[in-house]
N, CA, C and O atoms as a printed pandas DataFrame, in Angstrom:
     atom_number atom_name residue_name chain_id  residue_number  x_coord  y_coord  z_coord
0              1         N          MET        A               1    7.714  -30.125    0.536
1              2        CA          MET        A               1    8.936  -30.633    1.102
2              3         C          MET        A               1    9.357  -29.708    2.253
3              4         O          MET        A               1    9.159  -28.495    2.188
4              5         N          LYS        A               2    9.939  -30.294    3.301
5              6        CA          LYS        A               2   10.403  -29.514    4.449
6              7         C          LYS        A               2   11.850  -29.855    4.747
7              8         O          LYS        A               2   12.303  -30.972    4.497
8              9         N          ASN        A               3   12.575  -28.877    5.287
9             10        CA          ASN        A               3   13.947  -29.153    5.696
10            11         C          ASN        A               3   13.954  -29.649    7.135
11            12         O          ASN        A               3   12.891  -29.861    7.720
12            13         N          LYS        A               4   15.141  -29.839    7.715
13            14        CA          LYS        A               4   15.231  -30.417    9.056
14            15         C          LYS        A               4   14.594  -29.533   10.123
15            16         O          LYS        A               4   14.233  -30.038   11.186
16            17         N          ASN        A               5   14.442  -28.237    9.881
17            18        CA          ASN        A               5   13.795  -27.331   10.840
18            19         C          ASN        A               5   12.290  -27.231   10.612
19            20         O          ASN        A               5   11.622  -26.383   11.203
20            21         N          GLN        A               6   11.760  -28.097    9.756
21            22        CA          GLN        A               6   10.340  -28.136    9.421
22            23         C          GLN        A               6    9.866  -26.892    8.671
23            24         O          GLN        A               6    8.675  -26.578    8.673
24            25         N          ASN        A               7   10.793  -26.190    8.035
25            26        CA          ASN        A               7   10.430  -25.056    7.193
26            27         C          ASN        A               7   10.087  -25.560    5.803
27            28         O          ASN        A               7   10.693  -26.514    5.314
28            29         N          VAL        A               8    9.126  -24.928    5.175
29            30        CA          VAL        A               8    8.741  -25.321    3.823
30            31         C          VAL        A               8    9.850  -24.907    2.863
31            32         O          VAL        A               8   10.351  -23.783    2.915
32            33         N          ILE        A               9   10.219  -25.826    1.994
33            34        CA          ILE        A               9   11.213  -25.544    0.966
34            35         C          ILE        A               9   10.496  -25.597   -0.379
35            36         O          ILE        A               9    9.850  -26.590   -0.711
36            37         N          TYR        A              10   10.616  -24.541   -1.131
37            38        CA          TYR        A              10    9.975  -24.486   -2.439
38            39         C          TYR        A              10   10.914  -25.015   -3.506
39            40         O          TYR        A              10   12.133  -24.863   -3.418
40            41         N          THR        A              11   10.320  -25.641   -4.519
41            42        CA          THR        A              11   11.120  -26.025   -5.676
42            43         C          THR        A              11   11.470  -24.747   -6.433
43            44         O          THR        A              11   10.912  -23.682   -6.169
44            45         N          GLU        A              12   12.381  -24.868   -7.358
45            46        CA          GLU        A              12   12.782  -23.699   -8.148
46            47         C          GLU        A              12   11.593  -23.127   -8.922
47            48         O          GLU        A              12   11.452  -21.910   -9.033
48            49         N          VAL        A              13   10.748  -23.995   -9.449
49            50        CA          VAL        A              13    9.567  -23.553  -10.206
50            51         C          VAL        A              13    8.575  -22.851   -9.282
51            52         O          VAL        A              13    8.050  -21.793   -9.629
52            53         N          GLU        A              14    8.311  -23.433   -8.102
53            54        CA          GLU        A              14    7.392  -22.807   -7.143
54            55         C          GLU        A              14    7.918  -21.452   -6.689
55            56         O          GLU        A              14    7.160  -20.491   -6.555
56            57         N          CYS        A              15    9.204  -21.388   -6.460
57            58        CA          CYS        A              15    9.830  -20.136   -6.027
58            59         C          CYS        A              15    9.682  -19.069   -7.116
59            60         O          CYS        A              15    9.353  -17.920   -6.820
60            61         N          ALA        A              16    9.920  -19.444   -8.355
61            62        CA          ALA        A              16    9.795  -18.496   -9.468
62            63         C          ALA        A              16    8.358  -17.995   -9.599
63            64         O          ALA        A              16    8.130  -16.810   -9.841
64            65         N          LYS        A              17    7.387  -18.901   -9.439
65            66        CA          LYS        A              17    5.971  -18.498   -9.510
66            67         C          LYS        A              17    5.626  -17.538   -8.376
67            68         O          LYS        A              17    4.961  -16.525   -8.594
68            69         N          ASN        A              18    6.078  -17.860   -7.167
69            70        CA          ASN        A              18    5.815  -16.986   -6.019
70            71         C          ASN        A              18    6.445  -15.612   -6.217
71            72         O          ASN        A              18    5.819  -14.590   -5.935
72            73         N          LEU        A              19    7.671  -15.588   -6.698
73            74        CA          LEU        A              19    8.343  -14.312   -6.942
74            75         C          LEU        A              19    7.612  -13.492   -7.998
75            76         O          LEU        A              19    7.516  -12.270   -7.885
76            77         N          ALA        A              20    7.101  -14.159   -9.015
77            78        CA          ALA        A              20    6.391  -13.448  -10.087
78            79         C          ALA        A              20    5.134  -12.761   -9.561
79            80         O          ALA        A              20    4.865  -11.612   -9.911
80            81         N          VAL        A              21    4.363  -13.456   -8.723
81            82        CA          VAL        A              21    3.134  -12.831   -8.219
82            83         C          VAL        A              21    3.445  -11.746   -7.189
83            84         O          VAL        A              21    2.717  -10.758   -7.089
84            85         N          VAL        A              22    4.519  -11.924   -6.428
85            86        CA          VAL        A              22    4.927  -10.873   -5.485
86            87         C          VAL        A              22    5.388   -9.640   -6.265
87            88         O          VAL        A              22    5.072   -8.512   -5.885
88            89         N          GLU        A              23    6.127   -9.849   -7.341
89            90        CA          GLU        A              23    6.548   -8.723   -8.179
90            91         C          GLU        A              23    5.345   -7.996   -8.762
91            92         O          GLU        A              23    5.337   -6.767   -8.835
92            93         N          ASP        A              24    4.324   -8.750   -9.179
93            94        CA          ASP        A              24    3.098   -8.128   -9.693
94            95         C          ASP        A              24    2.444   -7.261   -8.623
95            96         O          ASP        A              24    2.030   -6.134   -8.894
96            97         N          ALA        A              25    2.356   -7.792   -7.410
97            98        CA          ALA        A              25    1.752   -7.037   -6.306
98            99         C          ALA        A              25    2.569   -5.791   -5.994
99           100         O          ALA        A              25    2.010   -4.719   -5.761
100          101         N          MET        A              26    3.888   -5.929   -5.989
101          102        CA          MET        A              26    4.748   -4.783   -5.705
102          103         C          MET        A              26    4.635   -3.724   -6.796
103          104         O          MET        A              26    4.757   -2.531   -6.518
104          105         N          TYR        A              27    4.403   -4.148   -8.024
105          106        CA          TYR        A              27    4.223   -3.193   -9.116
106          107         C          TYR        A              27    2.973   -2.347   -8.869
107          108         O          TYR        A              27    2.987   -1.134   -9.077
108          109         N          VAL        A              28    1.899   -2.990   -8.427
109          110        CA          VAL        A              28    0.634   -2.287   -8.192
110          111         C          VAL        A              28    0.712   -1.413   -6.949
111          112         O          VAL        A              28    0.208   -0.290   -6.958
112          113         N          LEU        A              29    1.333   -1.902   -5.880
113          114        CA          LEU        A              29    1.313   -1.210   -4.583
114          115         C          LEU        A              29    2.633   -0.561   -4.198
115          116         O          LEU        A              29    2.704    0.173   -3.213
116          117         N          GLY        A              30    3.669   -0.827   -4.967
117          118        CA          GLY        A              30    4.993   -0.353   -4.603
118          119         C          GLY        A              30    5.168    1.147   -4.755
119          120         O          GLY        A              30    4.284    1.849   -5.245
120          121         N          GLY        A              31    6.298    1.607   -4.335
121          122        CA          GLY        A              31    6.596    3.029   -4.394
122          123         C          GLY        A              31    6.283    3.701   -3.074
123          124         O          GLY        A              31    5.777    3.086   -2.136
124          125         N          LYS        A              32    6.595    4.963   -3.034
125          126        CA          LYS        A              32    6.471    5.728   -1.798
126          127         C          LYS        A              32    5.025    6.066   -1.449
127          128         O          LYS        A              32    4.705    6.218   -0.271
128          129         N          TRP        A              33    4.143    6.188   -2.444
129          130        CA          TRP        A              33    2.846    6.816   -2.203
130          131         C          TRP        A              33    1.624    5.914   -2.301
131          132         O          TRP        A              33    0.644    6.163   -1.598
132          133         N          LYS        A              34    1.632    4.894   -3.124
133          134        CA          LYS        A              34    0.397    4.170   -3.438
134          135         C          LYS        A              34   -0.296    3.592   -2.216
135          136         O          LYS        A              34   -1.501    3.776   -2.044
136          137         N          LEU        A              35    0.435    2.907   -1.379
137          138        CA          LEU        A              35   -0.188    2.307   -0.199
138          139         C          LEU        A              35   -0.705    3.384    0.752
139          140         O          LEU        A              35   -1.757    3.215    1.369
140          141         N          ARG        A              36    0.023    4.479    0.872
141          142        CA          ARG        A              36   -0.436    5.593    1.713
142          143         C          ARG        A              36   -1.750    6.167    1.184
143          144         O          ARG        A              36   -2.647    6.495    1.961
144          145         N          ILE        A              37   -1.860    6.284   -0.129
145          146        CA          ILE        A              37   -3.086    6.799   -0.737
146          147         C          ILE        A              37   -4.242    5.845   -0.480
147          148         O          ILE        A              37   -5.331    6.279   -0.103
148          149         N          VAL        A              38   -4.020    4.556   -0.678
149          150        CA          VAL        A              38   -5.074    3.563   -0.439
150          151         C          VAL        A              38   -5.528    3.611    1.017
151          152         O          VAL        A              38   -6.728    3.559    1.288
152          153         N          ILE        A              39   -4.596    3.710    1.950
153          154        CA          ILE        A              39   -4.945    3.780    3.371
154          155         C          ILE        A              39   -5.783    5.028    3.642
155          156         O          ILE        A              39   -6.770    4.961    4.373
156          157         N          ALA        A              40   -5.399    6.159    3.062
157          158        CA          ALA        A              40   -6.169    7.397    3.237
158          159         C          ALA        A              40   -7.571    7.250    2.658
159          160         O          ALA        A              40   -8.541    7.706    3.263
160          161         N          LEU        A              41   -7.686    6.625    1.506
161          162        CA          LEU        A              41   -8.997    6.422    0.884
162          163         C          LEU        A              41   -9.887    5.535    1.741
163          164         O          LEU        A              41  -11.055    5.851    1.968
164          165         N          VAL        A              42   -9.340    4.438    2.208
165          166        CA          VAL        A              42  -10.112    3.505    3.037
166          167         C          VAL        A              42  -10.495    4.164    4.365
167          168         O          VAL        A              42  -11.489    3.786    4.985
168          169         N          SER        A              43   -9.702    5.148    4.798
169          170        CA          SER        A              43   -9.992    5.874    6.041
170          171         C          SER        A              43  -11.058    6.953    5.852
171          172         O          SER        A              43  -11.455    7.603    6.819
172          173         N          GLY        A              44  -11.520    7.146    4.626
173          174        CA          GLY        A              44  -12.621    8.078    4.395
174          175         C          GLY        A              44  -12.265    9.382    3.718
175          176         O          GLY        A              44  -13.142   10.222    3.517
176          177         N          TYR        A              45  -11.016    9.582    3.362
177          178        CA          TYR        A              45  -10.620   10.801    2.658
178          179         C          TYR        A              45  -10.832   10.577    1.166
179          180         O          TYR        A              45  -10.169    9.730    0.568
180          181         N          THR        A              46  -11.749   11.328    0.557
181          182        CA          THR        A              46  -12.138   11.019   -0.816
182          183         C          THR        A              46  -11.873   12.141   -1.815
183          184         O          THR        A              46  -11.810   11.882   -3.017
184          185         N          ARG        A              47  -11.720   13.360   -1.357
185          186        CA          ARG        A              47  -11.505   14.484   -2.266
186          187         C          ARG        A              47  -10.005   14.681   -2.483
187          188         O          ARG        A              47   -9.194   14.370   -1.610
188          189         N          PHE        A              48   -9.654   15.194   -3.641
189          190        CA          PHE        A              48   -8.252   15.348   -4.018
190          191         C          PHE        A              48   -7.474   16.147   -2.975
191          192         O          PHE        A              48   -6.417   15.714   -2.517
192          193         N          ASN        A              49   -8.000   17.313   -2.601
193          194        CA          ASN        A              49   -7.290   18.157   -1.630
194          195         C          ASN        A              49   -7.177   17.489   -0.265
195          196         O          ASN        A              49   -6.168   17.642    0.423
196          197         N          GLU        A              50   -8.219   16.743    0.132
197          198        CA          GLU        A              50   -8.154   15.993    1.400
198          199         C          GLU        A              50   -7.026   14.971    1.343
199          200         O          GLU        A              50   -6.246   14.830    2.285
200          201         N          LEU        A              51   -6.957   14.264    0.221
201          202        CA          LEU        A              51   -5.914   13.249    0.062
202          203         C          LEU        A              51   -4.528   13.884    0.086
203          204         O          LEU        A              51   -3.598   13.352    0.692
204          205         N          GLN        A              52   -4.405   15.020   -0.575
205          206        CA          GLN        A              52   -3.094   15.674   -0.606
206          207         C          GLN        A              52   -2.673   16.137    0.785
207          208         O          GLN        A              52   -1.493   16.065    1.128
208          209         N          ARG        A              53   -3.619   16.608    1.585
209          210        CA          ARG        A              53   -3.285   16.998    2.963
210          211         C          ARG        A              53   -2.965   15.777    3.816
211          212         O          ARG        A              53   -2.049   15.815    4.638
212          213         N          ARG        A              54   -3.712   14.698    3.626
213          214        CA          ARG        A              54   -3.552   13.494    4.437
214          215         C          ARG        A              54   -2.241   12.766    4.124
215          216         O          ARG        A              54   -1.569   12.263    5.025
216          217         N          VAL        A              55   -1.889   12.717    2.846
217          218        CA          VAL        A              55   -0.661   12.041    2.418
218          219         C          VAL        A              55    0.439   13.105    2.383
219          220         O          VAL        A              55    0.736   13.681    1.337
220          221         N          THR        A              56    1.018   13.343    3.518
221          222        CA          THR        A              56    1.973   14.435    3.710
222          223         C          THR        A              56    3.149   14.343    2.744
223          224         O          THR        A              56    3.793   13.301    2.614
224          225         N          GLY        A              57    3.410   15.464    2.070
225          226        CA          GLY        A              57    4.580   15.556    1.209
226          227         C          GLY        A              57    4.345   15.235   -0.253
227          228         O          GLY        A              57    5.242   15.446   -1.070
228          229         N          ILE        A              58    3.176   14.735   -0.612
229          230        CA          ILE        A              58    2.925   14.370   -2.006
230          231         C          ILE        A              58    2.519   15.613   -2.796
231          232         O          ILE        A              58    1.740   16.436   -2.314
232          233         N          SER        A              59    3.046   15.740   -4.000
233          234        CA          SER        A              59    2.680   16.872   -4.854
234          235         C          SER        A              59    1.376   16.548   -5.581
235          236         O          SER        A              59    0.985   15.385   -5.689
236          237         N          ALA        A              60    0.718   17.580   -6.071
237          238        CA          ALA        A              60   -0.538   17.390   -6.804
238          239         C          ALA        A              60   -0.307   16.541   -8.054
239          240         O          ALA        A              60   -1.128   15.684   -8.383
240          241         N          ARG        A              61    0.795   16.773   -8.744
241          242        CA          ARG        A              61    1.095   16.020   -9.965
242          243         C          ARG        A              61    1.286   14.539   -9.668
243          244         O          ARG        A              61    0.757   13.686  -10.381
244          245         N          VAL        A              62    2.032   14.237   -8.628
245          246        CA          VAL        A              62    2.289   12.838   -8.266
246          247         C          VAL        A              62    1.006   12.182   -7.773
247          248         O          VAL        A              62    0.721   11.040   -8.136
248          249         N          LEU        A              63    0.226   12.882   -6.953
249          250        CA          LEU        A              63   -1.039   12.324   -6.467
250          251         C          LEU        A              63   -1.950   11.994   -7.637
251          252         O          LEU        A              63   -2.552   10.921   -7.671
252          253         N          SER        A              64   -2.057   12.897   -8.587
253          254        CA          SER        A              64   -2.891   12.666   -9.762
254          255         C          SER        A              64   -2.429   11.432  -10.532
255          256         O          SER        A              64   -3.247   10.604  -10.933
256          257         N          SER        A              65   -1.132   11.314  -10.734
257          258        CA          SER        A              65   -0.567   10.170  -11.451
258          259         C          SER        A              65   -0.822    8.859  -10.707
259          260         O          SER        A              65   -1.202    7.859  -11.316
260          261         N          GLU        A              66   -0.614    8.866   -9.399
261          262        CA          GLU        A              66   -0.808    7.649   -8.597
262          263         C          GLU        A              66   -2.281    7.250   -8.552
263          264         O          GLU        A              66   -2.599    6.062   -8.599
264          265         N          LEU        A              67   -3.180    8.226   -8.463
265          266        CA          LEU        A              67   -4.616    7.921   -8.472
266          267         C          LEU        A              67   -5.023    7.281   -9.796
267          268         O          LEU        A              67   -5.829    6.351   -9.815
268          269         N          LYS        A              68   -4.470    7.773  -10.901
269          270        CA          LYS        A              68   -4.758    7.176  -12.214
270          271         C          LYS        A              68   -4.279    5.727  -12.260
271          272         O          LYS        A              68   -4.982    4.851  -12.765
272          273         N          SER        A              69   -3.086    5.481  -11.734
273          274        CA          SER        A              69   -2.547    4.123  -11.704
274          275         C          SER        A              69   -3.415    3.204  -10.846
275          276         O          SER        A              69   -3.708    2.074  -11.237
276          277         N          LEU        A              70   -3.822    3.693   -9.681
277          278        CA          LEU        A              70   -4.675    2.893   -8.794
278          279         C          LEU        A              70   -6.035    2.640   -9.435
279          280         O          LEU        A              70   -6.625    1.576   -9.248
280          281         N          GLU        A              71   -6.530    3.617  -10.192
281          282        CA          GLU        A              71   -7.802    3.437  -10.897
282          283         C          GLU        A              71   -7.662    2.369  -11.980
283          284         O          GLU        A              71   -8.539    1.517  -12.126
284          285         N          LEU        A              72   -6.573    2.409  -12.734
285          286        CA          LEU        A              72   -6.333    1.408  -13.776
286          287         C          LEU        A              72   -6.229   -0.001  -13.205
287          288         O          LEU        A              72   -6.569   -0.974  -13.877
288          289         N          ASN        A              73   -5.762   -0.109  -11.972
289          290        CA          ASN        A              73   -5.610   -1.415  -11.329
290          291         C          ASN        A              73   -6.829   -1.820  -10.511
291          292         O          ASN        A              73   -6.786   -2.811   -9.781
292          293         N          GLY        A              74   -7.908   -1.064  -10.627
293          294        CA          GLY        A              74   -9.169   -1.455  -10.005
294          295         C          GLY        A              74   -9.273   -1.194   -8.516
295          296         O          GLY        A              74  -10.151   -1.749   -7.855
296          297         N          LEU        A              75   -8.397   -0.363   -7.973
297          298        CA          LEU        A              75   -8.419   -0.095   -6.533
298          299         C          LEU        A              75   -9.151    1.201   -6.182
299          300         O          LEU        A              75   -9.555    1.402   -5.037
300          301         N          VAL        A              76   -9.315    2.070   -7.168
301          302        CA          VAL        A              76   -9.939    3.377   -6.950
302          303         C          VAL        A              76  -10.975    3.618   -8.039
303          304         O          VAL        A              76  -10.769    3.285   -9.206
304          305         N          GLU        A              77  -12.085    4.202   -7.630
305          306        CA          GLU        A              77  -13.107    4.623   -8.584
306          307         C          GLU        A              77  -13.192    6.146   -8.539
307          308         O          GLU        A              77  -13.338    6.736   -7.468
308          309         N          ARG        A              78  -13.102    6.770   -9.698
309          310        CA          ARG        A              78  -13.179    8.233   -9.801
310          311         C          ARG        A              78  -14.616    8.608  -10.136
311          312         O          ARG        A              78  -15.156    8.179  -11.156
312          313         N          ILE        A              79  -15.230    9.409   -9.274
313          314        CA          ILE        A              79  -16.616    9.838   -9.454
314          315         C          ILE        A              79  -16.629   11.347   -9.678
315          316         O          ILE        A              79  -16.108   12.106   -8.860
316          317         N          VAL        A              80  -17.225   11.779  -10.789
317          318        CA          VAL        A              80  -17.341   13.202  -11.095
318          319         C          VAL        A              80  -18.790   13.616  -10.882
319          320         O          VAL        A              80  -19.700   13.074  -11.508
320          321         N          HIS        A              81  -18.993   14.581   -9.994
321          322        CA          HIS        A              81  -20.325   15.131   -9.731
322          323         C          HIS        A              81  -20.455   16.421  -10.539
323          324         O          HIS        A              81  -20.219   17.514  -10.025
324          325         N          SER        A              82  -20.831   16.281  -11.810
325          326        CA          SER        A              82  -20.892   17.441  -12.704
326          327         C          SER        A              82  -22.144   18.278  -12.492
327          328         O          SER        A              82  -22.241   19.390  -13.010
328          329         N          GLU        A              83  -23.104   17.754  -11.736
329          330        CA          GLU        A              83  -24.331   18.504  -11.472
330          331         C          GLU        A              83  -24.107   19.635  -10.476
331          332         O          GLU        A              83  -24.942   20.531  -10.355
332          333         N          SER        A              84  -23.001   19.599   -9.774
333          334        CA          SER        A              84  -22.710   20.648   -8.791
334          335         C          SER        A              84  -21.765   21.682   -9.405
335          336         O          SER        A              84  -21.070   21.416  -10.385
336          337         N          PHE        A              85  -21.764   22.857   -8.800
337          338        CA          PHE        A              85  -20.834   23.892   -9.232
338          339         C          PHE        A              85  -20.105   24.434   -8.028
339          340         O          PHE        A              85  -20.764   24.917   -7.108
340          341         N          PRO        A              86  -18.827   24.388   -7.974
341          342        CA          PRO        A              86  -17.964   23.803   -9.001
342          343         C          PRO        A              86  -18.101   22.279   -9.032
343          344         O          PRO        A              86  -18.637   21.665   -8.109
344          345         N          VAL        A              87  -17.607   21.698  -10.104
345          346        CA          VAL        A              87  -17.647   20.242  -10.262
346          347         C          VAL        A              87  -16.860   19.605   -9.122
347          348         O          VAL        A              87  -15.760   20.048   -8.793
348          349         N          ILE        A              88  -17.431   18.564   -8.526
349          350        CA          ILE        A              88  -16.775   17.849   -7.426
350          351         C          ILE        A              88  -16.297   16.494   -7.941
351          352         O          ILE        A              88  -17.049   15.758   -8.581
352          353         N          VAL        A              89  -15.047   16.179   -7.656
353          354        CA          VAL        A              89  -14.485   14.877   -8.022
354          355         C          VAL        A              89  -14.131   14.151   -6.736
355          356         O          VAL        A              89  -13.440   14.688   -5.870
356          357         N          GLU        A              90  -14.617   12.926   -6.627
357          358        CA          GLU        A              90  -14.295   12.082   -5.471
358          359         C          GLU        A              90  -13.565   10.841   -5.960
359          360         O          GLU        A              90  -13.767   10.370   -7.079
360          361         N          TYR        A              91  -12.727   10.339   -5.103
361          362        CA          TYR        A              91  -12.025    9.086   -5.358
362          363         C          TYR        A              91  -12.448    8.122   -4.260
363          364         O          TYR        A              91  -12.230    8.370   -3.075
364          365         N          LEU        A              92  -13.055    7.023   -4.677
365          366        CA          LEU        A              92  -13.569    6.066   -3.704
366          367         C          LEU        A              92  -12.816    4.749   -3.815
367          368         O          LEU        A              92  -12.519    4.289   -4.918
368          369         N          PRO        A              93  -12.506    4.142   -2.670
369          370        CA          PRO        A              93  -11.886    2.815   -2.732
370          371         C          PRO        A              93  -12.912    1.809   -3.235
371          372         O          PRO        A              93  -14.075    1.852   -2.836
372          373         N          THR        A              94  -12.492    0.921   -4.092
373          374        CA          THR        A              94  -13.385   -0.123   -4.587
374          375         C          THR        A              94  -13.457   -1.256   -3.564
375          376         O          THR        A              94  -12.696   -1.288   -2.597
376          377         N          GLU        A              95  -14.378   -2.177   -3.795
377          378        CA          GLU        A              95  -14.432   -3.370   -2.933
378          379         C          GLU        A              95  -13.102   -4.112   -3.003
379          380         O          GLU        A              95  -12.645   -4.690   -2.017
380          381         N          TYR        A              96  -12.500   -4.085   -4.166
381          382        CA          TYR        A              96  -11.202   -4.736   -4.356
382          383         C          TYR        A              96  -10.140   -4.110   -3.449
383          384         O          TYR        A              96   -9.292   -4.820   -2.910
384          385         N          ALA        A              97  -10.182   -2.796   -3.279
385          386        CA          ALA        A              97   -9.234   -2.115   -2.382
386          387         C          ALA        A              97   -9.433   -2.567   -0.943
387          388         O          ALA        A              97   -8.477   -2.638   -0.171
388          389         N          GLU        A              98  -10.667   -2.869   -0.587
389          390        CA          GLU        A              98  -10.963   -3.330    0.775
390          391         C          GLU        A              98  -10.246   -4.644    1.081
391          392         O          GLU        A              98   -9.989   -4.952    2.245
392          393         N          THR        A              99   -9.920   -5.422    0.041
393          394        CA          THR        A              99   -9.221   -6.697    0.262
394          395         C          THR        A              99   -7.793   -6.480    0.749
395          396         O          THR        A              99   -7.136   -7.430    1.177
396          397         N          LEU        A             100   -7.310   -5.254    0.690
397          398        CA          LEU        A             100   -5.946   -4.953    1.143
398          399         C          LEU        A             100   -5.862   -4.718    2.644
399          400         O          LEU        A             100   -4.761   -4.615    3.186
400          401         N          LYS        A             101   -6.999   -4.631    3.329
401          402        CA          LYS        A             101   -6.987   -4.317    4.764
402          403         C          LYS        A             101   -6.142   -5.306    5.564
403          404         O          LYS        A             101   -5.344   -4.893    6.405
404          405         N          ASN        A             102   -6.307   -6.601    5.314
405          406        CA          ASN        A             102   -5.516   -7.605    6.042
406          407         C          ASN        A             102   -4.028   -7.464    5.733
407          408         O          ASN        A             102   -3.187   -7.566    6.626
408          409         N          LEU        A             103   -3.717   -7.232    4.472
409          410        CA          LEU        A             103   -2.322   -7.057    4.078
410          411         C          LEU        A             103   -1.708   -5.858    4.791
411          412         O          LEU        A             103   -0.592   -5.945    5.303
412          413         N          VAL        A             104   -2.426   -4.746    4.828
413          414        CA          VAL        A             104   -1.928   -3.536    5.490
414          415         C          VAL        A             104   -1.753   -3.786    6.983
415          416         O          VAL        A             104   -0.780   -3.328    7.582
416          417         N          SER        A             105   -2.692   -4.510    7.584
417          418        CA          SER        A             105   -2.604   -4.827    9.010
418          419         C          SER        A             105   -1.372   -5.689    9.304
419          420         O          SER        A             105   -0.624   -5.415   10.242
420          421         N          ILE        A             106   -1.172   -6.719    8.502
421          422        CA          ILE        A             106   -0.022   -7.609    8.682
422          423         C          ILE        A             106    1.281   -6.844    8.443
423          424         O          ILE        A             106    2.247   -7.008    9.189
424          425         N          LEU        A             107    1.305   -6.018    7.411
425          426        CA          LEU        A             107    2.493   -5.222    7.117
426          427         C          LEU        A             107    2.784   -4.237    8.246
427          428         O          LEU        A             107    3.943   -4.021    8.600
428          429         N          GLY        A             108    1.736   -3.641    8.810
429          430        CA          GLY        A             108    1.904   -2.732    9.948
430          431         C          GLY        A             108    2.467   -3.446   11.162
431          432         O          GLY        A             108    3.360   -2.930   11.834
432          433         N          ASP        A             109    1.943   -4.641   11.447
433          434        CA          ASP        A             109    2.461   -5.433   12.571
434          435         C          ASP        A             109    3.941   -5.751   12.363
435          436         O          ASP        A             109    4.755   -5.603   13.274
436          437         N          TRP        A             110    4.272   -6.190   11.154
437          438        CA          TRP        A             110    5.665   -6.505   10.863
438          439         C          TRP        A             110    6.538   -5.262   11.010
439          440         O          TRP        A             110    7.629   -5.333   11.576
440          441         N          GLY        A             111    6.063   -4.128   10.505
441          442        CA          GLY        A             111    6.824   -2.886   10.588
442          443         C          GLY        A             111    7.106   -2.469   12.023
443          444         O          GLY        A             111    8.210   -2.028   12.342
444          445         N          ARG        A             112    6.094   -2.612   12.898
445          446        CA          ARG        A             112    6.297   -2.275   14.314
446          447         C          ARG        A             112    7.337   -3.197   14.949
447          448         O          ARG        A             112    8.211   -2.738   15.685
448          449         N          LYS        A             113    7.241   -4.498   14.662
449          450        CA          LYS        A             113    8.204   -5.456   15.216
450          451         C          LYS        A             113    9.609   -5.184   14.684
451          452         O          LYS        A             113   10.591   -5.240   15.424
452          453         N          HIS        A             114    9.684   -4.891   13.403
453          454        CA          HIS        A             114   10.980   -4.620   12.790
454          455         C          HIS        A             114   11.601   -3.361   13.394
455          456         O          HIS        A             114   12.792   -3.343   13.707
456          457         N          LYS        A             115   10.808   -2.326   13.555
457          458        CA          LYS        A             115   11.312   -1.076   14.135
458          459         C          LYS        A             115   11.827   -1.314   15.551
459          460         O          LYS        A             115   12.891   -0.820   15.925
460          461         N          SER        A             116   11.057   -2.080   16.342
461          462        CA          SER        A             116   11.494   -2.397   17.706
462          463         C          SER        A             116   12.791   -3.187   17.694
463          464         O          SER        A             116   13.693   -2.929   18.492
464          465         N          LYS        A             117   12.880   -4.144   16.792
465          466        CA          LYS        A             117   14.090   -4.966   16.706
466          467         C          LYS        A             117   15.298   -4.110   16.346
467          468         O          LYS        A             117   16.357   -4.236   16.960
468          469         N          ILE        A             118   15.141   -3.248   15.359
469          470        CA          ILE        A             118   16.249   -2.400   14.920
470          471         C          ILE        A             118   16.615   -1.394   16.005
471          472         O          ILE        A             118   17.797   -1.170   16.265
472          473         N          GLN        A             119   15.621   -0.787   16.639
473          474        CA          GLN        A             119   15.900    0.164   17.712
474          475         C          GLN        A             119   16.566   -0.539   18.884
475          476         O          GLN        A             119   17.457    0.023   19.521
476          477         N          GLY        A             120   16.143   -1.755   19.173
477          478        CA          GLY        A             120   16.774   -2.537   20.233
478          479         C          GLY        A             120   18.226   -2.816   19.920
479          480         O          GLY        A             120   19.081   -2.756   20.803
480          481         N          ARG        A             121   18.507   -3.120   18.670
481          482        CA          ARG        A             121   19.879   -3.377   18.243
482          483         C          ARG        A             121   20.699   -2.105   18.353
483          484         O          ARG        A             121   21.850   -2.141   18.790
484          485         N          GLU        A             122   20.109   -0.968   17.955
485          486        CA          GLU        A             122   20.826    0.305   18.042
486          487         C          GLU        A             122   21.178    0.621   19.492
487          488         O          GLU        A             122   22.279    1.090   19.781
488          489         N          VAL        A             123   20.242    0.363   20.402
489          490        CA          VAL        A             123   20.490    0.629   21.819
490          491         C          VAL        A             123   21.625   -0.245   22.314
491          492         O          VAL        A             123   22.527    0.238   22.999
492          493         N          SER        A             124   21.591   -1.544   21.973
493          494        CA          SER        A             124   22.636   -2.439   22.461
494          495         C          SER        A             124   23.989   -2.095   21.847
495          496         O          SER        A             124   25.014   -2.254   22.509
496          497         N          ASN        A             125   24.020   -1.632   20.608
497          498        CA          ASN        A             125   25.282   -1.233   19.985
498          499         C          ASN        A             125   25.837    0.032   20.620
499          500         O          ASN        A             125   27.052    0.187   20.735
500          501         N          ASP        A             126   24.954    0.940   21.034
501          502        CA          ASP        A             126   25.401    2.186   21.667
502          503         C          ASP        A             126   26.019    1.933   23.035
503          504         O          ASP        A             126   26.876    2.692   23.486
504          505         N          THR        A             127   25.581    0.863   23.693
505          506        CA          THR        A             127   26.065    0.600   25.045
506          507         C          THR        A             127   27.393   -0.141   25.052
507          508         O          THR        A             127   28.022   -0.269   26.102
508          509         N          VAL        A             128   27.824   -0.628   23.903
509          510        CA          VAL        A             128   29.072   -1.392   23.834
510          511         C          VAL        A             128   30.263   -0.484   23.800
511          512         O          VAL        A             128   31.398   -0.956   23.742
């Protein structure tokens, strides 16, 4: 169904279903750090210390917790190289994590447009 502006109008049931899946996605990717960690992983940073340096401001405890959560959700694979000394642990993005590239790109585009819009509004408000 569409309204007079040709916008799609969802029924209450469709809206509830859409909200439920968006909430699920936000649960997996939400928060201050998870998406930043995934972006760092996809960019090639795989060791814990590399990730901590790349994701500015994150503590070791929080990074460890977020990596465990991402692993449970199938976005990160933890690889332990016990044959080396000291033991090396790598965190690799899964193929499933690669499916987030389009989402991150679209979100980045929206963020840039939003920032420009807000900054433009701030400039016009300052001139009044």
